[in-house]
Residue, then its C-alpha position, 0 to 999 in steps of 0.5 A: m406664094s402658090k401660083k394664080f389661075s386665071v378663071d374662064i367660065t364658058a357661056t355654057a356654064e353661064a347659062d347653067v347658073a342662070e338657070i340655076w338662079e330661075y329655078i330657085a327664084q321661083d320660089k324665092p328670088e332673094t333666096a336665088t341671089a344669094f346662093v348664086l352669089r356664094l356659088e360665084e364666090q366658091i367659082g372664084t376660089l379655083e384661082n388658087f389651088p384647084e387640084r385641091c378638087r377631086p377629078v369628076p367619077e365619069n372620067e374614066l368612062l369619058g377619057t377626060s381629065y375634068r374635076h368638080l368643085l362641089y357648092g350646095n347640091y351643085r358641081t361645077i365641072f372644070r378642066i386646069a390648062g396650063n395657068r387656066v381654069i376653064i369652067l365648062r358646066v355647073l349641073h345639078g349634082t344628080r345629073l350624070l355627066d356624058i359627052g353630050l352635056l360637054e361637046g363643044l364647049e371649049k371651042g364655043r367659048 
């Protein structure tokens, strides 16, 4: 039996998802809702085996140990802490991760 993780999402990541919905909804509200629901389902799968997701390429430069879950053009940035998965950001895949995007996130959950 596999270990279950709790998945916690920061307020910043929740705001990212809301921005994604707003952006897509400008043209197609129904598509935006369907996309966000599927994205949230994908995030929920991190309860089981989050280690399956690759480390982010920026780890070496940032000195971090983050991973990302890819869905569509977006990547969910998270870290594993014991039996918790902490969702830090949900960003468009073309955006490079920098420390400014992550500062204070885990303290200000």
